[in-house]
C-alpha positions as CSV (number, residue, x, y, z in Angstrom):
1,M,116.4,113.4,81.0
2,A,115.2,114.6,84.4
3,G,116.1,112.7,87.6
4,R,113.9,111.8,90.4
5,T,112.0,114.2,92.6
6,E,113.2,115.4,95.9
7,P,111.5,113.6,98.9
8,N,110.8,116.9,100.7
9,Q,108.4,118.2,98.0
10,T,104.7,118.2,98.9
11,L,102.4,115.7,97.3
12,K,100.7,118.6,95.6
13,A,104.0,119.8,94.1
14,R,104.9,116.4,92.9
15,L,101.5,115.9,91.3
16,A,101.9,119.2,89.6
17,L,105.1,118.0,88.0
18,L,103.2,115.2,86.3
19,Q,100.3,117.5,85.3
20,D,102.6,120.1,83.8
21,E,104.5,117.6,81.7
22,L,101.3,116.1,80.3
23,T,99.7,119.5,79.7
24,L,102.7,120.6,77.6
25,A,102.7,117.3,75.7
26,L,99.0,117.5,74.9
27,R,99.4,121.1,73.8
28,W,102.2,120.4,71.5
29,D,101.0,116.9,70.4
30,S,104.3,115.4,71.5
31,S,105.3,112.2,73.4
32,C,105.6,112.1,77.2
33,I,106.9,109.2,79.2
34,L,106.4,109.6,82.9
35,I,107.1,107.1,85.7
36,A,105.2,107.5,89.0
37,V,106.6,105.3,91.9
38,T,104.2,104.4,94.7
39,R,104.6,102.1,97.7
40,S,100.9,101.7,98.4
41,E,98.1,100.8,96.0
42,I,95.9,103.1,98.0
43,T,98.2,106.0,97.4
44,R,98.4,105.1,93.7
45,R,94.7,105.2,93.3
46,K,94.4,108.5,95.1
47,V,97.1,110.2,93.1
48,A,95.9,108.7,89.8
49,T,92.4,110.0,90.5
50,M,93.7,113.5,91.3
51,L,95.7,113.6,88.1
52,R,92.8,112.2,86.0
53,R,90.5,115.0,87.2
54,A,93.1,117.6,86.4
55,I,93.6,116.2,82.9
56,E,89.9,115.8,82.2
57,K,89.4,119.4,83.4
58,Q,91.6,120.5,80.5
59,G,89.4,118.6,78.0
60,S,91.5,115.5,77.6
61,H,90.9,112.0,78.8
62,I,92.7,109.0,80.2
63,R,92.7,105.3,79.3
64,T,94.0,102.5,81.5
65,M,96.2,99.6,80.4
66,A,96.8,96.7,82.9
67,I,99.8,94.6,81.8
68,T,99.3,90.9,81.4
69,A,101.3,88.2,79.7
70,E,99.0,88.6,76.6
71,N,99.7,92.4,76.1
72,A,103.2,92.5,77.6
73,D,104.7,94.2,74.6
74,I,103.3,97.6,75.5
75,A,104.6,99.5,72.6
76,L,103.2,97.1,70.0
77,T,99.9,97.0,71.8
78,L,99.7,100.8,71.6
79,R,100.7,100.7,68.0
80,A,97.6,98.7,67.3
81,H,95.5,101.4,68.7
82,P,96.5,104.7,67.0
83,E,93.3,106.4,68.3
84,W,94.8,106.2,71.8
85,T,97.3,109.0,71.0
86,D,94.6,111.6,71.5
87,G,94.8,111.4,75.3
88,V,96.9,110.0,78.2
89,I,97.4,106.4,79.0
90,Y,97.9,105.0,82.5
91,I,100.0,101.8,82.5
92,H,100.5,99.5,85.5
93,G,101.5,95.9,86.3
94,L,104.9,95.7,84.6
95,R,105.9,92.7,86.9
96,W,103.0,90.7,85.5
97,G,104.2,90.9,81.9
98,G,105.3,87.2,81.8
99,G,108.6,85.6,80.8
100,R,111.2,84.3,83.1
101,G,111.1,86.2,86.4
102,G,108.4,88.5,84.9
103,R,111.0,90.2,82.7
104,Y,109.2,90.1,79.3
105,A,107.4,93.5,79.6
106,Y,110.7,95.2,80.5
107,H,112.6,93.6,77.6
108,A,109.8,94.5,75.2
109,L,109.8,98.1,76.3
110,N,113.6,98.2,75.8
111,M,113.3,96.8,72.3
112,H,110.4,98.9,71.0
113,R,110.8,102.1,73.0
114,E,111.1,104.2,69.9
115,Y,107.5,103.8,69.0
116,L,106.4,105.5,72.2
117,V,108.2,108.6,70.9
118,E,107.4,108.2,67.2
119,G,103.7,107.5,68.0
120,R,103.5,110.6,70.2
121,I,102.4,108.4,73.2
122,R,101.6,110.3,76.4
123,C,101.7,107.8,79.3
124,V,102.2,107.4,83.0
125,F,103.8,104.2,84.2
126,W,102.5,103.5,87.7
127,V,105.1,101.3,89.3
128,S,106.1,99.9,92.7
129,E,109.5,100.5,94.2
130,H,110.6,97.1,93.0
131,E,109.5,97.8,89.5
132,S,111.2,101.2,89.5
133,R,114.5,99.4,90.3
134,Q,113.9,96.8,87.6
135,I,113.4,99.3,84.8
136,P,116.9,100.7,84.6
137,R,118.3,97.2,85.1
138,L,116.2,95.3,82.5
139,A,115.2,98.2,80.2
140,P,118.1,100.7,80.4
141,D,117.5,102.2,76.9
142,F,113.8,102.7,77.7
143,W,114.8,104.3,81.1
144,A,116.9,106.8,79.1
145,F,113.8,107.7,77.1
146,R,111.7,108.7,80.1
147,H,110.9,112.3,80.7
148,K,110.5,112.3,84.5
149,V,110.3,110.0,87.5
150,V,108.2,111.2,90.4
151,D,108.0,109.4,93.8
152,F,104.9,109.1,95.9
153,P,106.1,107.1,99.0
154,E,103.3,108.2,101.3
155,L,101.5,105.6,103.3
156,P,97.8,106.0,104.0
157,S,96.3,106.4,107.5
158,L,94.2,103.6,108.8
159,P,91.3,105.5,110.5
160,R,89.3,102.4,111.1
161,M,92.1,101.2,113.3
162,G,92.2,104.6,115.1
163,K,95.6,105.3,113.6
164,D,96.9,108.5,112.0
165,R,99.8,108.4,109.5
166,R,102.5,108.9,112.2
167,E,101.0,106.1,114.3
168,T,100.7,103.9,111.1
169,I,104.4,104.4,110.4
170,R,105.4,103.6,114.0
171,T,103.3,100.4,114.0
172,L,104.8,99.3,110.6
173,T,108.3,100.0,111.9
174,R,107.7,97.9,115.0
175,L,106.3,95.0,113.0
176,E,109.2,95.1,110.5
177,Q,111.6,95.0,113.4
178,A,109.9,92.0,115.0
179,V,110.3,90.1,111.7
180,R,114.0,91.0,111.5
181,N,114.5,89.8,115.0
182,D,112.7,86.5,114.4
183,P,112.6,85.9,110.6
184,G,111.5,82.3,111.1
185,S,108.3,83.2,112.9
186,T,105.3,82.4,110.7
187,R,103.0,84.4,113.0
188,K,105.1,87.6,112.8
189,L,105.4,87.3,109.1
190,L,101.6,87.0,108.7
191,V,100.9,89.9,111.1
192,L,103.3,92.1,109.0
193,G,101.9,90.8,105.7
194,R,98.3,91.5,106.8
195,Y,99.2,95.1,108.0
196,L,101.0,95.8,104.7
197,R,98.0,94.4,102.8
198,D,95.7,96.8,104.7
199,L,98.0,99.7,103.8
200,G,97.8,98.8,100.2
201,C,101.5,97.7,100.0
202,L,100.5,94.6,98.1
203,E,103.9,93.7,96.6
204,E,105.6,93.8,100.1
205,A,102.6,91.9,101.6
206,L,102.9,89.2,98.9
207,K,106.6,88.6,99.8
208,H,105.8,88.1,103.5
209,Y,102.7,85.9,102.8
210,Q,104.7,83.7,100.5
211,K,107.5,83.2,103.0
212,A,105.1,82.4,105.8
213,L,103.3,79.9,103.6
214,R,106.6,78.1,102.8
215,L,107.6,78.0,106.5
216,A,104.2,76.7,107.6
217,G,104.0,74.0,105.0
218,R,101.2,75.7,103.0
219,P,98.2,75.2,105.4
220,K,94.9,76.0,103.7
221,P,93.8,79.0,105.8
222,Y,97.0,80.8,104.9
223,A,96.7,79.8,101.3
224,V,93.2,81.2,101.2
225,E,94.5,84.6,102.4
226,L,97.3,84.6,99.8
227,A,94.9,83.6,97.1
228,A,92.6,86.5,98.0
229,L,95.6,88.9,97.8
230,Y,96.4,87.6,94.3
231,R,92.8,88.2,93.3
232,T,93.0,91.7,94.6
233,I,95.8,92.4,92.0
234,G,94.0,90.5,89.2
235,Q,96.1,87.4,89.3
236,E,93.4,84.7,89.3
237,N,95.7,82.0,87.8
238,L,98.2,82.5,90.7
239,A,95.4,82.4,93.2
240,Q,94.2,79.0,91.8
241,Q,97.8,77.6,91.8
242,V,98.2,78.5,95.5
243,L,94.9,76.9,96.5
244,K,95.7,73.8,94.5
245,K,99.1,73.3,96.1
246,A,97.6,73.8,99.6
247,V,94.9,71.1,98.9
248,V,97.6,68.6,97.6
249,Q,99.8,69.1,100.7
250,T,96.9,68.8,103.2
């Protein structure tokens, strides 16, 4: 199986790698398991849209599957929908598949990986950097089945803040260093968390928000922000839990 892409390739070149793999799989009616790693949700949406347009231009179509605890056994869910094999499936949200430590979706993939090949499934797993590290650890046999891993680490610019991409990276580096220098500062954690949220780095933002909330004793204003972040990624239950704990402790 192919390794990961070189970081010096252009975004267009990396996007072409995904497109070429899917084009061949559609032409020969064969399976194709791709993993696209993004740091920012904004970048994921951008690249996913570009790939969708390219695939639709070829006369095919894309379906989207968001992982939840209810459909965490991805292969069996796809097996229940044989009509989905006529196109390409976008899959995202592995970490929300339930189980202890959010591991169930990974374990289920490892157990039922053969169906993705036997069922001629063509799919792109859109994963965060954390999820990309969890796959080979928790689903090593599935990892061996994948055809290609392509990294899209680009951060978006924040034009509404008057920042281009280079300035965005400088600001983020400065905020991260401030937290490393003073890891117990709730204020610095929140500033970094908010900046990561605006960049679409939602998984990283969650980590800093959660730590700030613990350090500050779960004040309601911080809890409201964290709950809004959970809702952004479709986790209403977690949002309600955060708000409930904040009310109890105030």
